[in-house]
PQR file with spaces between the fields and no chain letter, atoms N, CA, C, O and H, PARSE charges and radii, in Angstrom:
ATOM       1  N    MET     1      90.323   93.199   96.725 -0.4000 1.5000
ATOM       2  CA   MET     1      90.514   94.024   97.885 -0.0000 2.0000
ATOM       3  C    MET     1      91.977   93.970   98.331  0.5500 1.7000
ATOM       4  O    MET     1      92.546   94.992   98.713 -0.5500 1.4000
ATOM       5  N    ALA     2      92.579   92.797   98.284 -0.4000 1.5000
ATOM       6  CA   ALA     2      93.973   92.660   98.710 -0.0000 2.0000
ATOM       7  C    ALA     2      94.903   93.475   97.817  0.5500 1.7000
ATOM       8  O    ALA     2      95.831   94.118   98.308 -0.5500 1.4000
ATOM       9  H    ALA     2      92.116   91.967   97.973  0.4000 1.0000
ATOM      10  N    ARG     3      94.659   93.449   96.519 -0.4000 1.5000
ATOM      11  CA   ARG     3      95.510   94.216   95.605 -0.0000 2.0000
ATOM      12  C    ARG     3      95.351   95.717   95.821  0.5500 1.7000
ATOM      13  O    ARG     3      96.317   96.467   95.675 -0.5500 1.4000
ATOM      14  H    ARG     3      93.905   92.927   96.121  0.4000 1.0000
ATOM      15  N    ARG     4      94.161   96.159   96.164 -0.4000 1.5000
ATOM      16  CA   ARG     4      93.959   97.587   96.430 -0.0000 2.0000
ATOM      17  C    ARG     4      94.728   98.026   97.668  0.5500 1.7000
ATOM      18  O    ARG     4      95.096   99.194   97.790 -0.5500 1.4000
ATOM      19  H    ARG     4      93.377   95.550   96.283  0.4000 1.0000
ATOM      20  N    ARG     5      94.973   97.097   98.585 -0.4000 1.5000
ATOM      21  CA   ARG     5      95.721   97.413   99.800 -0.0000 2.0000
ATOM      22  C    ARG     5      97.208   97.111   99.643  0.5500 1.7000
ATOM      23  O    ARG     5      97.941   97.065  100.631 -0.5500 1.4000
ATOM      24  H    ARG     5      94.674   96.148   98.486  0.4000 1.0000
ATOM      25  N    ALA     6      97.651   96.906   98.418 -0.4000 1.5000
ATOM      26  CA   ALA     6      99.052   96.654   98.064 -0.0000 2.0000
ATOM      27  C    ALA     6      99.601   95.361   98.672  0.5500 1.7000
ATOM      28  O    ALA     6     100.800   95.253   98.929 -0.5500 1.4000
ATOM      29  H    ALA     6      97.055   96.942   97.615  0.4000 1.0000
ATOM      30  N    ALA     7      98.730   94.392   98.898 -0.4000 1.5000
ATOM      31  CA   ALA     7      99.178   93.087   99.396 -0.0000 2.0000
ATOM      32  C    ALA     7      99.641   92.238   98.221  0.5500 1.7000
ATOM      33  O    ALA     7      99.142   92.381   97.105 -0.5500 1.4000
ATOM      34  H    ALA     7      97.756   94.480   98.689  0.4000 1.0000
ATOM      35  N    THR     8     100.583   91.367   98.475 -0.4000 1.5000
ATOM      36  CA   THR     8     101.019   90.430   97.445 -0.0000 2.0000
ATOM      37  C    THR     8     100.053   89.255   97.429  0.5500 1.7000
ATOM      38  O    THR     8      99.849   88.590   98.445 -0.5500 1.4000
ATOM      39  H    THR     8     100.988   91.250   99.381  0.4000 1.0000
ATOM      40  N    VAL     9      99.465   89.009   96.272 -0.4000 1.5000
ATOM      41  CA   VAL     9      98.509   87.912   96.116 -0.0000 2.0000
ATOM      42  C    VAL     9      99.247   86.727   95.516  0.5500 1.7000
ATOM      43  O    VAL     9      99.781   86.807   94.409 -0.5500 1.4000
ATOM      44  H    VAL     9      99.631   89.550   95.447  0.4000 1.0000
ATOM      45  N    LEU    10      99.272   85.621   96.262 -0.4000 1.5000
ATOM      46  CA   LEU    10      99.919   84.392   95.818 -0.0000 2.0000
ATOM      47  C    LEU    10      98.843   83.409   95.393  0.5500 1.7000
ATOM      48  O    LEU    10      97.933   83.103   96.164 -0.5500 1.4000
ATOM      49  H    LEU    10      98.839   85.556   97.161  0.4000 1.0000
ATOM      50  N    GLY    11      98.947   82.919   94.171 -0.4000 1.5000
ATOM      51  CA   GLY    11      97.989   81.944   93.670 -0.0000 2.0000
ATOM      52  C    GLY    11      98.624   80.572   93.596  0.5500 1.7000
ATOM      53  O    GLY    11      99.765   80.438   93.153 -0.5500 1.4000
ATOM      54  H    GLY    11      99.686   83.168   93.545  0.4000 1.0000
ATOM      55  N    LEU    12      97.907   79.559   94.021 -0.4000 1.5000
ATOM      56  CA   LEU    12      98.353   78.171   93.931 -0.0000 2.0000
ATOM      57  C    LEU    12      97.348   77.438   93.061  0.5500 1.7000
ATOM      58  O    LEU    12      96.180   77.314   93.430 -0.5500 1.4000
ATOM      59  H    LEU    12      96.980   79.668   94.381  0.4000 1.0000
ATOM      60  N    THR    13      97.791   76.956   91.917 -0.4000 1.5000
ATOM      61  CA   THR    13      96.867   76.390   90.955 -0.0000 2.0000
ATOM      62  C    THR    13      97.451   75.156   90.277  0.5500 1.7000
ATOM      63  O    THR    13      98.660   74.929   90.301 -0.5500 1.4000
ATOM      64  H    THR    13      98.740   77.057   91.618  0.4000 1.0000
ATOM      65  N    ASN    14      96.590   74.385   89.687 -0.4000 1.5000
ATOM      66  CA   ASN    14      96.997   73.226   88.911 -0.0000 2.0000
ATOM      67  C    ASN    14      96.900   73.526   87.423  0.5500 1.7000
ATOM      68  O    ASN    14      97.447   72.783   86.608 -0.5500 1.4000
ATOM      69  H    ASN    14      95.607   74.569   89.668  0.4000 1.0000
ATOM      70  N    VAL    15      96.215   74.597   87.058 -0.4000 1.5000
ATOM      71  CA   VAL    15      96.001   74.951   85.660 -0.0000 2.0000
ATOM      72  C    VAL    15      96.533   76.359   85.415  0.5500 1.7000
ATOM      73  O    VAL    15      96.060   77.321   86.020 -0.5500 1.4000
ATOM      74  H    VAL    15      95.770   75.200   87.720  0.4000 1.0000
ATOM      75  N    ILE    16      97.513   76.475   84.530 -0.4000 1.5000
ATOM      76  CA   ILE    16      98.068   77.783   84.192 -0.0000 2.0000
ATOM      77  C    ILE    16      96.952   78.646   83.599  0.5500 1.7000
ATOM      78  O    ILE    16      96.206   78.204   82.725 -0.5500 1.4000
ATOM      79  H    ILE    16      97.897   75.693   84.039  0.4000 1.0000
ATOM      80  N    GLY    17      96.853   79.862   84.083 -0.4000 1.5000
ATOM      81  CA   GLY    17      95.867   80.789   83.553 -0.0000 2.0000
ATOM      82  C    GLY    17      94.663   80.986   84.440  0.5500 1.7000
ATOM      83  O    GLY    17      93.953   81.980   84.291 -0.5500 1.4000
ATOM      84  H    GLY    17      97.459   80.221   84.793  0.4000 1.0000
ATOM      85  N    SER    18      94.406   80.071   85.359 -0.4000 1.5000
ATOM      86  CA   SER    18      93.200   80.211   86.168 -0.0000 2.0000
ATOM      87  C    SER    18      93.327   81.297   87.221  0.5500 1.7000
ATOM      88  O    SER    18      92.387   82.066   87.425 -0.5500 1.4000
ATOM      89  H    SER    18      94.982   79.263   85.479  0.4000 1.0000
ATOM      90  N    LEU    19      94.462   81.379   87.893 -0.4000 1.5000
ATOM      91  CA   LEU    19      94.675   82.419   88.906 -0.0000 2.0000
ATOM      92  C    LEU    19      95.755   83.417   88.503  0.5500 1.7000
ATOM      93  O    LEU    19      95.985   84.408   89.196 -0.5500 1.4000
ATOM      94  H    LEU    19      95.226   80.755   87.727  0.4000 1.0000
ATOM      95  N    THR    20      96.405   83.151   87.392 -0.4000 1.5000
ATOM      96  CA   THR    20      97.546   83.979   87.021 -0.0000 2.0000
ATOM      97  C    THR    20      97.148   85.406   86.675  0.5500 1.7000
ATOM      98  O    THR    20      97.982   86.308   86.747 -0.5500 1.4000
ATOM      99  H    THR    20      96.217   82.346   86.830  0.4000 1.0000
ATOM     100  N    ARG    21      95.906   85.630   86.305 -0.4000 1.5000
ATOM     101  CA   ARG    21      95.456   86.983   85.962 -0.0000 2.0000
ATOM     102  C    ARG    21      95.313   87.858   87.193  0.5500 1.7000
ATOM     103  O    ARG    21      95.531   89.067   87.112 -0.5500 1.4000
ATOM     104  H    ARG    21      95.228   84.897   86.246  0.4000 1.0000
ATOM     105  N    ILE    22      94.952   87.281   88.329 -0.4000 1.5000
ATOM     106  CA   ILE    22      94.715   88.093   89.521 -0.0000 2.0000
ATOM     107  C    ILE    22      95.832   88.000   90.545  0.5500 1.7000
ATOM     108  O    ILE    22      95.847   88.761   91.513 -0.5500 1.4000
ATOM     109  H    ILE    22      94.775   86.299   88.395  0.4000 1.0000
ATOM     110  N    SER    23      96.765   87.084   90.348 -0.4000 1.5000
ATOM     111  CA   SER    23      97.850   86.888   91.313 -0.0000 2.0000
ATOM     112  C    SER    23      99.095   87.637   90.866  0.5500 1.7000
ATOM     113  O    SER    23      99.414   87.687   89.678 -0.5500 1.4000
ATOM     114  H    SER    23      96.753   86.466   89.562  0.4000 1.0000
ATOM     115  N    ARG    24      99.786   88.211   91.825 -0.4000 1.5000
ATOM     116  CA   ARG    24     101.076   88.826   91.518 -0.0000 2.0000
ATOM     117  C    ARG    24     102.138   87.743   91.378  0.5500 1.7000
ATOM     118  O    ARG    24     103.027   87.844   90.533 -0.5500 1.4000
ATOM     119  H    ARG    24      99.527   88.170   92.790  0.4000 1.0000
ATOM     120  N    VAL    25     102.042   86.716   92.201 -0.4000 1.5000
ATOM     121  CA   VAL    25     102.955   85.579   92.179 -0.0000 2.0000
ATOM     122  C    VAL    25     102.086   84.329   92.174  0.5500 1.7000
ATOM     123  O    VAL    25     101.062   84.282   92.856 -0.5500 1.4000
ATOM     124  H    VAL    25     101.319   86.634   92.887  0.4000 1.0000
ATOM     125  N    TYR    26     102.483   83.323   91.416 -0.4000 1.5000
ATOM     126  CA   TYR    26     101.698   82.084   91.434 -0.0000 2.0000
ATOM     127  C    TYR    26     102.606   80.872   91.381  0.5500 1.7000
ATOM     128  O    TYR    26     103.725   80.928   90.870 -0.5500 1.4000
ATOM     129  H    TYR    26     103.314   83.361   90.862  0.4000 1.0000
ATOM     130  N    ILE    27     102.103   79.787   91.916 -0.4000 1.5000
ATOM     131  CA   ILE    27     102.794   78.505   91.895 -0.0000 2.0000
ATOM     132  C    ILE    27     101.885   77.522   91.163  0.5500 1.7000
ATOM     133  O    ILE    27     100.721   77.350   91.525 -0.5500 1.4000
ATOM     134  H    ILE    27     101.194   79.741   92.331  0.4000 1.0000
ATOM     135  N    CYS    28     102.422   76.887   90.143 -0.4000 1.5000
ATOM     136  CA   CYS    28     101.671   75.843   89.442 -0.0000 2.0000
ATOM     137  C    CYS    28     102.165   74.505   89.974  0.5500 1.7000
ATOM     138  O    CYS    28     103.343   74.176   89.835 -0.5500 1.4000
ATOM     139  H    CYS    28     103.368   77.026   89.849  0.4000 1.0000
ATOM     140  N    GLN    29     101.272   73.736   90.580 -0.4000 1.5000
ATOM     141  CA   GLN    29     101.677   72.497   91.234 -0.0000 2.0000
ATOM     142  C    GLN    29     101.883   71.346   90.262  0.5500 1.7000
ATOM     143  O    GLN    29     102.524   70.362   90.630 -0.5500 1.4000
ATOM     144  H    GLN    29     100.315   74.003   90.694  0.4000 1.0000
ATOM     145  N    GLN    30     101.378   71.421   89.060 -0.4000 1.5000
ATOM     146  CA   GLN    30     101.575   70.420   88.012 -0.0000 2.0000
ATOM     147  C    GLN    30     101.278   68.996   88.462  0.5500 1.7000
ATOM     148  O    GLN    30     102.078   68.089   88.231 -0.5500 1.4000
ATOM     149  H    GLN    30     100.856   72.220   88.761  0.4000 1.0000
ATOM     150  N    SER    31     100.142   68.801   89.097 -0.4000 1.5000
ATOM     151  CA   SER    31      99.777   67.453   89.541 -0.0000 2.0000
ATOM     152  C    SER    31      98.981   66.689   88.491  0.5500 1.7000
ATOM     153  O    SER    31      98.585   65.548   88.731 -0.5500 1.4000
ATOM     154  H    SER    31      99.492   69.537   89.285  0.4000 1.0000
ATOM     155  N    GLY    32      98.740   67.293   87.340 -0.4000 1.5000
ATOM     156  CA   GLY    32      98.043   66.613   86.254 -0.0000 2.0000
ATOM     157  C    GLY    32      96.541   66.747   86.358  0.5500 1.7000
ATOM     158  O    GLY    32      96.024   67.223   87.369 -0.5500 1.4000
ATOM     159  H    GLY    32      99.061   68.220   87.146  0.4000 1.0000
ATOM     160  N    PRO    33      95.840   66.333   85.323 -0.5600 1.5000
ATOM     161  CA   PRO    33      94.381   66.444   85.318  0.2800 2.0000
ATOM     162  C    PRO    33      93.725   65.521   86.343  0.5500 1.7000
ATOM     163  O    PRO    33      94.213   64.425   86.621 -0.5500 1.4000
ATOM     164  N    GLU    34      92.625   65.984   86.888 -0.4000 1.5000
ATOM     165  CA   GLU    34      91.866   65.198   87.870 -0.0000 2.0000
ATOM     166  C    GLU    34      90.932   64.262   87.109  0.5500 1.7000
ATOM     167  O    GLU    34      90.158   64.711   86.264 -0.5500 1.4000
ATOM     168  H    GLU    34      92.229   66.874   86.662  0.4000 1.0000
ATOM     169  N    VAL    35      90.999   62.973   87.400 -0.4000 1.5000
ATOM     170  CA   VAL    35      90.194   61.979   86.691 -0.0000 2.0000
ATOM     171  C    VAL    35      88.820   61.828   87.342  0.5500 1.7000
ATOM     172  O    VAL    35      87.806   61.773   86.646 -0.5500 1.4000
ATOM     173  H    VAL    35      91.628   62.608   88.086  0.4000 1.0000
ATOM     174  N    GLY    36      88.785   61.761   88.656 -0.4000 1.5000
ATOM     175  CA   GLY    36      87.521   61.584   89.371 -0.0000 2.0000
ATOM     176  C    GLY    36      86.838   62.912   89.635  0.5500 1.7000
ATOM     177  O    GLY    36      87.383   63.976   89.342 -0.5500 1.4000
ATOM     178  H    GLY    36      89.609   61.806   89.221  0.4000 1.0000
ATOM     179  N    VAL    37      85.645   62.838   90.187 -0.4000 1.5000
ATOM     180  CA   VAL    37      84.893   64.046   90.517 -0.0000 2.0000
ATOM     181  C    VAL    37      85.523   64.749   91.718  0.5500 1.7000
ATOM     182  O    VAL    37      85.693   65.968   91.707 -0.5500 1.4000
ATOM     183  H    VAL    37      85.201   61.974   90.424  0.4000 1.0000
ATOM     184  N    ALA    38      85.863   63.998   92.732 -0.4000 1.5000
ATOM     185  CA   ALA    38      86.501   64.589   93.910 -0.0000 2.0000
ATOM     186  C    ALA    38      87.946   64.938   93.570  0.5500 1.7000
ATOM     187  O    ALA    38      88.656   64.145   92.951 -0.5500 1.4000
ATOM     188  H    ALA    38      85.725   63.008   92.740  0.4000 1.0000
ATOM     189  N    ALA    39      88.370   66.118   93.975 -0.4000 1.5000
ATOM     190  CA   ALA    39      89.712   66.597   93.632 -0.0000 2.0000
ATOM     191  C    ALA    39      90.724   66.185   94.704  0.5500 1.7000
ATOM     192  O    ALA    39      91.400   67.035   95.284 -0.5500 1.4000
ATOM     193  H    ALA    39      87.793   66.762   94.478  0.4000 1.0000
ATOM     194  N    THR    40      90.825   64.895   94.961 -0.4000 1.5000
ATOM     195  CA   THR    40      91.717   64.432   96.024 -0.0000 2.0000
ATOM     196  C    THR    40      93.186   64.595   95.657  0.5500 1.7000
ATOM     197  O    THR    40      94.001   64.947   96.508 -0.5500 1.4000
ATOM     198  H    THR    40      90.276   64.204   94.491  0.4000 1.0000
ATOM     199  N    LYS    41      93.531   64.340   94.394 -0.4000 1.5000
ATOM     200  CA   LYS    41      94.928   64.445   93.978 -0.0000 2.0000
ATOM     201  C    LYS    41      95.400   65.894   94.036  0.5500 1.7000
ATOM     202  O    LYS    41      96.481   66.169   94.556 -0.5500 1.4000
ATOM     203  H    LYS    41      92.868   64.054   93.702  0.4000 1.0000
ATOM     204  N    THR    42      94.616   66.808   93.517 -0.4000 1.5000
ATOM     205  CA   THR    42      95.025   68.212   93.527 -0.0000 2.0000
ATOM     206  C    THR    42      95.008   68.776   94.944  0.5500 1.7000
ATOM     207  O    THR    42      95.854   69.601   95.289 -0.5500 1.4000
ATOM     208  H    THR    42      93.738   66.584   93.095  0.4000 1.0000
ATOM     209  N    PHE    43      94.069   68.349   95.758 -0.4000 1.5000
ATOM     210  CA   PHE    43      94.016   68.817   97.148 -0.0000 2.0000
ATOM     211  C    PHE    43      95.252   68.357   97.916  0.5500 1.7000
ATOM     212  O    PHE    43      95.862   69.142   98.642 -0.5500 1.4000
ATOM     213  H    PHE    43      93.381   67.679   95.478  0.4000 1.0000
ATOM     214  N    THR    44      95.621   67.086   97.759 -0.4000 1.5000
ATOM     215  CA   THR    44      96.799   66.560   98.432 -0.0000 2.0000
ATOM     216  C    THR    44      98.062   67.260   97.944  0.5500 1.7000
ATOM     217  O    THR    44      98.946   67.574   98.741 -0.5500 1.4000
ATOM     218  H    THR    44      95.125   66.448   97.169  0.4000 1.0000
ATOM     219  N    ALA    45      98.150   67.505   96.644 -0.4000 1.5000
ATOM     220  CA   ALA    45      99.307   68.211   96.089 -0.0000 2.0000
ATOM     221  C    ALA    45      99.384   69.631   96.632  0.5500 1.7000
ATOM     222  O    ALA    45     100.478   70.121   96.914 -0.5500 1.4000
ATOM     223  H    ALA    45      97.432   67.250   95.997  0.4000 1.0000
ATOM     224  N    GLN    46      98.241   70.303   96.786 -0.4000 1.5000
ATOM     225  CA   GLN    46      98.236   71.657   97.338 -0.0000 2.0000
ATOM     226  C    GLN    46      98.722   71.666   98.782  0.5500 1.7000
ATOM     227  O    GLN    46      99.464   72.564   99.180 -0.5500 1.4000
ATOM     228  H    GLN    46      97.353   69.905   96.557  0.4000 1.0000
ATOM     229  N    LEU    47      98.314   70.685   99.564 -0.4000 1.5000
ATOM     230  CA   LEU    47      98.789   70.597  100.947 -0.0000 2.0000
ATOM     231  C    LEU    47     100.308   70.445  101.001  0.5500 1.7000
ATOM     232  O    LEU    47     100.969   71.070  101.830 -0.5500 1.4000
ATOM     233  H    LEU    47      97.711   69.955   99.241  0.4000 1.0000
ATOM     234  N    LEU    48     100.852   69.623  100.127 -0.4000 1.5000
ATOM     235  CA   LEU    48     102.300   69.418  100.105 -0.0000 2.0000
ATOM     236  C    LEU    48     103.035   70.679   99.664  0.5500 1.7000
ATOM     237  O    LEU    48     104.072   71.018  100.234 -0.5500 1.4000
ATOM     238  H    LEU    48     100.314   69.115   99.453  0.4000 1.0000
ATOM     239  N    VAL    49     102.516   71.373   98.663 -0.4000 1.5000
ATOM     240  CA   VAL    49     103.141   72.615   98.203 -0.0000 2.0000
ATOM     241  C    VAL    49     103.101   73.663   99.302  0.5500 1.7000
ATOM     242  O    VAL    49     104.093   74.356   99.529 -0.5500 1.4000
ATOM     243  H    VAL    49     101.674   71.097   98.200  0.4000 1.0000
ATOM     244  N    LEU    50     101.975   73.790   99.985 -0.4000 1.5000
ATOM     245  CA   LEU    50     101.870   74.770  101.071 -0.0000 2.0000
ATOM     246  C    LEU    50     102.784   74.425  102.244  0.5500 1.7000
ATOM     247  O    LEU    50     103.335   75.323  102.880 -0.5500 1.4000
ATOM     248  H    LEU    50     101.170   73.227   99.800  0.4000 1.0000
ATOM     249  N    ALA    51     102.950   73.143  102.536 -0.4000 1.5000
ATOM     250  CA   ALA    51     103.865   72.738  103.600 -0.0000 2.0000
ATOM     251  C    ALA    51     105.306   73.079  103.233  0.5500 1.7000
ATOM     252  O    ALA    51     106.062   73.564  104.075 -0.5500 1.4000
ATOM     253  H    ALA    51     102.503   72.413  102.020  0.4000 1.0000
ATOM     254  N    GLN    52     105.691   72.828  101.983 -0.4000 1.5000
ATOM     255  CA   GLN    52     107.033   73.181  101.525 -0.0000 2.0000
ATOM     256  C    GLN    52     107.247   74.694  101.579  0.5500 1.7000
ATOM     257  O    GLN    52     108.314   75.156  101.984 -0.5500 1.4000
ATOM     258  H    GLN    52     105.077   72.433  101.299  0.4000 1.0000
ATOM     259  N    LEU    53     106.255   75.450  101.180 -0.4000 1.5000
ATOM     260  CA   LEU    53     106.342   76.909  101.213 -0.0000 2.0000
ATOM     261  C    LEU    53     106.517   77.406  102.643  0.5500 1.7000
ATOM     262  O    LEU    53     107.339   78.286  102.898 -0.5500 1.4000
ATOM     263  H    LEU    53     105.389   75.075  100.851  0.4000 1.0000
ATOM     264  N    ALA    54     105.759   76.853  103.567 -0.4000 1.5000
ATOM     265  CA   ALA    54     105.869   77.248  104.971 -0.0000 2.0000
ATOM     266  C    ALA    54     107.249   76.939  105.533  0.5500 1.7000
ATOM     267  O    ALA    54     107.820   77.752  106.260 -0.5500 1.4000
ATOM     268  H    ALA    54     105.091   76.138  103.360  0.4000 1.0000
ATOM     269  N    LEU    55     107.790   75.770  105.202 -0.4000 1.5000
ATOM     270  CA   LEU    55     109.120   75.399  105.680 -0.0000 2.0000
ATOM     271  C    LEU    55     110.203   76.305  105.106  0.5500 1.7000
ATOM     272  O    LEU    55     111.130   76.692  105.817 -0.5500 1.4000
ATOM     273  H    LEU    55     107.327   75.109  104.612  0.4000 1.0000
ATOM     274  N    ARG    56     110.091   76.645  103.825 -0.4000 1.5000
ATOM     275  CA   ARG    56     111.091   77.523  103.207 -0.0000 2.0000
ATOM     276  C    ARG    56     111.018   78.938  103.752  0.5500 1.7000
ATOM     277  O    ARG    56     112.046   79.582  103.963 -0.5500 1.4000
ATOM     278  H    ARG    56     109.337   76.331  103.247  0.4000 1.0000
ATOM     279  N    LEU    57     109.812   79.421  103.980 -0.4000 1.5000
ATOM     280  CA   LEU    57     109.677   80.766  104.573 -0.0000 2.0000
ATOM     281  C    LEU    57     110.221   80.799  105.995  0.5500 1.7000
ATOM     282  O    LEU    57     110.872   81.765  106.392 -0.5500 1.4000
ATOM     283  H    LEU    57     108.977   78.898  103.808  0.4000 1.0000
ATOM     284  N    ALA    58     109.956   79.749  106.758 -0.4000 1.5000
ATOM     285  CA   ALA    58     110.487   79.670  108.120 -0.0000 2.0000
ATOM     286  C    ALA    58     112.009   79.617  108.104  0.5500 1.7000
ATOM     287  O    ALA    58     112.659   80.240  108.944 -0.5500 1.4000
ATOM     288  H    ALA    58     109.427   78.965  106.436  0.4000 1.0000
ATOM     289  N    LYS    59     112.575   78.886  107.166 -0.4000 1.5000
ATOM     290  CA   LYS    59     114.034   78.798  107.056 -0.0000 2.0000
ATOM     291  C    LYS    59     114.627   80.160  106.701  0.5500 1.7000
ATOM     292  O    LYS    59     115.659   80.552  107.245 -0.5500 1.4000
ATOM     293  H    LYS    59     112.046   78.380  106.484  0.4000 1.0000
ATOM     294  N    MET    60     113.970   80.886  105.782 -0.4000 1.5000
ATOM     295  CA   MET    60     114.448   82.211  105.405 -0.0000 2.0000
ATOM     296  C    MET    60     114.430   83.177  106.591  0.5500 1.7000
ATOM     297  O    MET    60     115.291   84.049  106.707 -0.5500 1.4000
ATOM     298  H    MET    60     113.131   80.567  105.340  0.4000 1.0000
ATOM     299  N    ARG    61     113.449   83.011  107.457 -0.4000 1.5000
ATOM     300  CA   ARG    61     113.340   83.868  108.635 -0.0000 2.0000
ATOM     301  C    ARG    61     114.213   83.394  109.776  0.5500 1.7000
ATOM     302  O    ARG    61     114.294   84.061  110.808 -0.5500 1.4000
ATOM     303  H    ARG    61     112.749   82.303  107.362  0.4000 1.0000
ATOM     304  N    GLY    62     114.864   82.268  109.615 -0.4000 1.5000
ATOM     305  CA   GLY    62     115.710   81.731  110.666 -0.0000 2.0000
ATOM     306  C    GLY    62     114.937   81.023  111.758  0.5500 1.7000
ATOM     307  O    GLY    62     115.426   80.865  112.876 -0.5500 1.4000
ATOM     308  H    GLY    62     114.799   81.727  108.777  0.4000 1.0000
ATOM     309  N    GLU    63     113.719   80.596  111.427 -0.4000 1.5000
ATOM     310  CA   GLU    63     112.868   79.926  112.391 -0.0000 2.0000
ATOM     311  C    GLU    63     112.588   78.491  112.000  0.5500 1.7000
ATOM     312  O    GLU    63     111.648   77.877  112.504 -0.5500 1.4000
ATOM     313  H    GLU    63     113.322   80.725  110.519  0.4000 1.0000
ATOM     314  N    GLY    64     113.400   77.955  111.104 -0.4000 1.5000
ATOM     315  CA   GLY    64     113.157   76.611  110.608 -0.0000 2.0000
ATOM     316  C    GLY    64     113.488   75.541  111.638  0.5500 1.7000
ATOM     317  O    GLY    64     114.114   75.810  112.664 -0.5500 1.4000
ATOM     318  H    GLY    64     114.164   78.454  110.694  0.4000 1.0000
ATOM     319  N    PHE    65     113.063   74.351  111.345 -0.4000 1.5000
ATOM     320  CA   PHE    65     113.375   73.208  112.168 -0.0000 2.0000
ATOM     321  C    PHE    65     114.767   72.719  111.831  0.5500 1.7000
ATOM     322  O    PHE    65     115.256   72.954  110.726 -0.5500 1.4000
ATOM     323  H    PHE    65     112.555   74.133  110.512  0.4000 1.0000
ATOM     324  N    ALA    66     115.398   72.056  112.748 -0.4000 1.5000
ATOM     325  CA   ALA    66     116.771   71.553  112.596 -0.0000 2.0000
ATOM     326  C    ALA    66     117.038   71.090  111.248  0.5500 1.7000
ATOM     327  O    ALA    66     118.145   70.638  110.958 -0.5500 1.4000
ATOM     328  H    ALA    66     115.001   71.865  113.646  0.4000 1.0000
């Protein structure tokens, strides 16, 4: 639906190819394979990537923190 409305779809993934087919832009976090059942490592890595993305976008808009 987002692509039909000409929105940019950003994919955040740990495995190349999983979201790259449907995303216009994607970020591969490269946190490595998950050993346990719970995806704590990939979840934590995604939070850090999203925080960095938010800070960089804010800086580009001139709304960043000191």
